[in-house]
C-alpha positions in Angstrom: -9.7 -38.6 -1.9 -11.0 -35.0 -1.8 -14.4 -36.1 -3.1 -14.7 -38.6 -0.2 -13.8 -35.8 2.2 -16.5 -33.6 0.7 -19.2 -36.3 1.1 -18.1 -37.0 4.7 -18.0 -33.2 5.4 -21.6 -32.8 4.1 -23.0 -35.6 6.2 -21.3 -34.4 9.4 -21.4 -30.7 9.1 -24.2 -29.5 6.9 -26.7 -29.7 9.8 -25.0 -27.0 11.7 -21.9 -25.5 10.1 -22.3 -22.0 9.0 -25.7 -21.5 10.6 -26.7 -18.1 11.9 -27.8 -17.6 15.4 -30.7 -15.2 14.6 -29.9 -11.8 16.1 -27.5 -13.2 18.7 -24.1 -11.6 19.0 -21.1 -13.6 18.0 -18.2 -14.0 20.4 -15.2 -14.9 18.3 -12.1 -16.0 20.1 -8.7 -16.6 18.6 -6.5 -19.3 20.1 -2.9 -20.3 19.5 -1.1 -23.2 21.0 1.6 -21.6 23.1 2.5 -24.6 25.3 0.8 -23.0 28.3 -3.0 -22.8 27.7 -4.1 -26.3 26.8 -7.3 -26.6 24.6 -9.0 -28.6 27.3 -8.6 -25.6 29.7 -10.7 -23.3 27.5 -14.1 -22.3 28.9 -16.4 -23.2 26.1 -19.1 -20.9 27.4 -17.1 -17.9 26.4 -17.0 -18.2 22.6 -19.5 -18.9 19.9 -16.6 -19.3 17.5 -13.0 -20.3 18.1 -10.4 -19.6 15.5 -7.2 -21.6 15.7 -4.0 -19.9 14.5 -2.4 -20.9 12.2 -2.2 -23.1 9.1 0.4 -22.5 6.4 0.1 -22.4 2.6 2.6 -24.4 0.5 2.4 -25.5 -3.1 -1.2 -24.2 -3.5 -2.2 -26.2 -0.5 -3.3 -25.5 3.1 -1.2 -27.5 5.5 -0.6 -27.8 9.3 2.1 -25.2 10.3 3.9 -27.7 12.6 4.0 -31.5 12.6 2.3 -31.7 16.1 -0.5 -29.4 15.0 -2.7 -32.3 14.0 -3.0 -33.4 17.6 -3.9 -29.9 18.6 -6.5 -29.7 15.8 -8.2 -32.7 17.3 -8.2 -31.2 20.8 -9.6 -27.9 19.6 -12.3 -29.5 17.6 -13.1 -31.7 20.6 -14.3 -28.6 22.4 -17.6 -29.1 20.5 -18.3 -32.1 22.7 -18.8 -29.7 25.6 -20.5 -27.0 23.4 -22.0 -28.6 20.3 -23.1 -25.3 18.8 -19.6 -23.8 18.8 -18.0 -23.1 15.4 -14.3 -24.0 15.0 -12.3 -22.3 12.3 -8.7 -22.4 11.1 -6.8 -19.2 10.2 -4.0 -18.7 7.7 -2.1 -15.7 6.5 -0.7 -17.7 3.7 2.4 -15.6 3.5 4.6 -15.7 1.6 3.0 -18.3 -0.7 -0.6 -17.0 -1.0 0.1 -13.8 -3.0 1.5 -15.8 -5.9 -1.5 -18.1 -5.8 -4.0 -15.2 -5.9 -2.8 -13.8 -9.3 -3.2 -17.2 -11.0 -6.7 -18.5 -11.9 -5.5 -22.1 -12.0 -3.6 -21.8 -8.8 -6.6 -20.3 -7.0 -8.7 -23.2 -8.3 -6.3 -25.7 -6.9 -6.0 -23.9 -3.6 -9.8 -23.6 -3.1 -10.3 -27.3 -3.9 -7.5 -28.3 -1.5 -8.8 -25.9 1.2 -12.2 -27.6 1.3 -10.5 -30.9 1.5 -8.3 -29.7 4.4 -11.4 -28.4 6.3 -13.2 -31.7 5.8 -10.1 -33.8 6.8 -9.6 -32.0 10.1 -13.3 -31.2 10.8 -13.0 -27.4 10.8 -16.2 -25.4 10.3 -14.6 -22.6 8.3 -11.5 -20.8 7.0 -10.3 -17.5 8.2 -7.7 -15.3 6.4 -5.3 -13.1 8.4 -5.4 -10.3 5.9 -4.3 -7.4 8.1 -1.2 -6.3 6.0 -2.3 -6.8 2.4 -0.4 -5.2 -0.5 -2.6 -2.7 -2.3 -2.0 -4.4 -5.6 -3.6 -7.6 -4.4 -6.9 -5.8 -3.7 -8.8 -7.3 -6.6 -7.2 -10.7 -6.3 -8.3 -11.2 -2.7 -11.8 -10.6 -3.8 -11.4 -13.2 -6.6 -10.2 -15.7 -3.9 -13.2 -15.0 -1.7 -15.5 -15.3 -4.8 -13.9 -18.7 -5.8 -14.4 -20.0 -2.2 -17.9 -18.7 -2.1 -18.8 -20.3 -5.5 -17.2 -23.6 -4.5 -19.1 -23.7 -1.3 -22.4 -23.1 -3.2 -21.5 -25.9 -5.5 -20.7 -28.3 -2.7 -23.6 -27.2 -0.4 -26.4 -26.2 -2.8 -28.9 -26.2 0.0 -26.9 -23.8 2.1 -24.6 -24.2 5.0 -21.0 -25.3 4.6 -17.8 -23.9 6.0 -17.6 -20.2 6.9 -15.4 -17.8 5.0 -14.0 -15.0 7.3 -11.1 -12.6 7.5 -9.2 -10.6 10.0 -8.7 -7.1 8.6 -6.9 -3.9 9.4 -8.3 -1.0 11.5 -5.9 1.5 10.0 -7.1 4.3 7.7 -4.2 4.0 5.3 -4.5 0.2 4.9 -8.2 0.2 4.7 -8.3 2.8 1.9 -5.6 1.2 -0.2 -6.0 -2.5 0.3 -9.7 -3.5 0.5 -12.5 -3.5 -2.0 -15.1 -3.5 0.8 -18.3 -3.7 -1.2 -17.0 -6.7 -3.2 -15.6 -8.4 -0.1 -19.0 -8.0 1.6 -20.6 -10.1 -1.2 -18.6 -13.2 -0.5 -17.6 -13.2 3.2 -19.6 -14.3 6.2 -18.0 -11.9 8.5 -14.8 -9.8 9.1 -12.9 -9.4 12.3 -11.6 -5.8 12.5 -8.3 -5.8 14.4 -9.0 -2.8 16.6 -5.7 -2.9 18.4 -2.1 -2.0 17.9 -3.1 1.6 17.3 -0.2 2.6 19.5 3.0 0.9 20.5 6.6 2.1 20.8 7.9 3.4 17.5 11.3 5.1 17.1 9.8 7.5 14.6 6.9 8.3 17.0 8.3 7.9 20.5 5.3 8.6 22.6 3.1 6.6 24.9 -0.3 5.7 23.6 -3.3 3.3 24.0 -3.3 -0.1 22.4 -7.0 -0.1 21.8 -8.9 3.1 22.7 -12.6 3.0 22.3 -12.9 6.7 21.5 -10.6 9.6 20.4 -9.4 12.1 22.9 -10.3 15.8 22.4 -6.6 16.7 21.9 -6.2 14.2 19.0 -6.6 15.9 15.7 -6.5 15.1 12.0 -5.0 11.6 11.3 -4.6 10.7 15.0 -8.3 11.0 15.6 -8.7 7.8 13.5 -6.7 5.7 16.0 -9.7 4.3 17.9 -12.3 1.6 17.7 -15.3 3.9 17.2 -13.7 5.4 14.1 -12.4 2.2 12.5 -15.6 0.1 12.9 -17.8 2.9 11.6 -15.4 3.6 8.7 -15.7 0.0 7.5 -19.5 0.5 7.6 -19.3 3.7 5.7 -17.3 2.0 2.9 -19.9 -0.7 2.4 -19.5 -3.5 5.0 -22.9 -4.3 6.6 -22.9 -4.1 10.4 -24.2 -7.7 10.6 -20.9 -8.8 9.1 -18.6 -6.8 11.3 -17.0 -8.4 14.4 -15.1 -5.8 16.5 -11.7 -7.1 17.5 -10.6 -6.4 21.1 -7.2 -7.2 22.7 -6.6 -9.1 25.9 -2.9 -8.1 25.8 -1.2 -4.7 26.3 1.8 -2.7 25.1 4.6 -1.5 27.3 6.8 1.6 27.0 9.9 2.9 28.7 9.4 6.6 29.7 12.0 9.2 28.8 11.3 11.1 32.1 10.1 9.1 35.1 8.0 12.0 36.4 6.1 12.7 33.1 3.8 9.7 32.7 0.6 10.8 31.0 -0.7 9.4 27.7 1.3 10.9 24.8 4.3 11.3 27.1 7.8 11.0 25.5 9.1 7.4 25.5 12.6 6.1 24.7 12.1 2.4 24.2 9.8 -0.6 24.5 9.1 -1.5 28.2 8.9 -4.7 30.2 8.2 -8.1 28.6 9.7 -6.8 25.3 6.8 -4.5 24.7 4.0 -7.0 24.9 2.2 -8.0 28.1 -0.7 -10.2 29.0 -3.4 -9.4 31.5 -2.2 -11.4 34.5 1.2 -9.8 34.2 -0.3 -6.4 34.5 -2.4 -7.5 37.5 0.8 -8.6 39.2 2.3 -5.1 38.8 -0.9 -3.5 40.1 -0.8 -5.8 43.1 2.7 -4.6 43.7 1.6 -1.0 43.9 1.9 0.4 40.4 -0.5 3.3 39.7 -3.5 2.7 37.5 -5.2 5.6 35.7 -8.5 5.4 33.8 -8.9 7.7 30.8 -12.5 8.8 30.8 -12.3 10.1 27.2 -10.9 7.0 25.5 -12.4 4.6 28.1 -9.1 2.6 28.6 -6.7 2.4 31.5 -2.9 2.6 31.8 -0.5 1.8 34.7 2.9 3.4 35.4 5.7 3.0 37.8 9.0 4.9 37.7 10.1 4.7 34.0 7.6 2.0 33.0 4.2 2.7 31.3 1.7 0.1 30.1 -1.5 0.4 28.0 -3.8 -2.6 28.8 -7.4 -3.8 29.1 -9.2 -4.7 32.3 -12.8 -5.5 33.3 -13.8 -1.9 33.3 -12.6 -1.1 29.8 -14.0 -4.4 28.4 -17.3 -3.4 29.9 -17.3 -0.1 28.0 -16.4 -1.9 24.8 -18.8 -4.7 25.0 -21.7 -2.3 25.8 -20.7 -0.1 22.9 -20.7 -3.1 20.5 -24.3 -3.9 21.6 -25.4 -0.2 21.4 -23.9 0.1 17.9 -25.5 -3.2 16.8 -22.4 -4.7 15.3 -22.5 -8.5 14.9 -20.2 -9.2 17.8 -16.8 -9.1 19.5 -13.6 -10.8 18.6 -10.7 -11.3 20.9 -7.0 -11.7 20.3 -6.7 -13.9 22.2 -7.7 -16.5 24.8 -4.1 -17.0 25.7 -3.4 -13.5 27.0 -6.4 -13.4 29.3 -6.1 -14.5 32.9 -7.1 -18.0 32.1 -5.7 -19.5 35.4 -7.3 -16.9 37.7 -4.2 -15.2 39.1 -5.7 -11.7 39.3 -8.6 -12.3 41.6 -9.4 -16.0 41.3 -11.7 -15.6 38.3 -10.6 -17.4 35.2 -10.9 -15.6 31.8 -12.3 -12.4 33.4 -12.0 -10.3 30.2 -13.8 -12.9 28.1 -16.5 -13.3 30.8 -17.3 -9.6 30.7 -17.9 -9.9 26.9 -19.9 -13.1 27.2 -22.1 -11.7 30.0 -22.9 -8.4 28.2 -23.4 -9.9 24.8 -25.5 -12.8 26.1 -27.7 -10.4 28.1 -28.8 -8.8 24.9 
């Protein structure tokens, strides 16, 4: 059965799957089926790659996470009818099953064979690993998994092409240093998506407001805190051995909310006492609604990101201005492209000002222009 899938996969996909677009910038968009944004409503001009989240791992096998996912798979893959050059991947964290698989040569072999069968069966163009919180003692085993996938792909597609192998990885200094063998990962992966967000959110042990995804450090941020920004994280991956042409810089379309301790002290790094509205996580149109209602927006010209506040509420978020700074920076730094988490949290229905997917359109327009 898997052999038949491999033959079918070769015929259908080898002409285009895994091809590079010259020096073009990639626009990688994560999508989850949340019951609100239907796949058919996705603007296919926004993304060169769409990564659907998520599949699960069970008994050494990649499987749909939910019974109704197969129908969603079909709808997501059908986006290529509108945009034939689009690449569609499936993502998995594999937890808690994958770690046990990684330490066994035989289990990895079974998983890799089944993974290629899964991709062929559901017409995906690649497999993405959500590897943002790896345990340090799995460092070498993740490399072995990527190597096994790479070798199997070379065996199945000796003339090149075949499904992509990618990973979403951490932007945190402590995780990067302990958990990734970056020169070895670079040998076997097509690209990585650095998750340059969640630098700051409400923590009981660090109860201060902060930016979800600052582009640059502030002058008052010293020692460890000066690593909590996109500029530092992306360049640190480069310094440790990941080529820029394999680095996709991850950007959020969502924000984090805080409850201020004092309503009249509302700057960045102000004391907070809890998560804020929407349980700490907010999408772009929800922030727009607050701005329309009169909340105060402030742009940080050091970090190049905005925040809004009102009474005891404080929100770090992204808007068209901050995305413009970030997209231009990616081009200037010559990274391979931008990734977004995710399509769902953008203003996909045009509530802010009538423009659908305004954050993604900024990225598309800037990266396409170059």
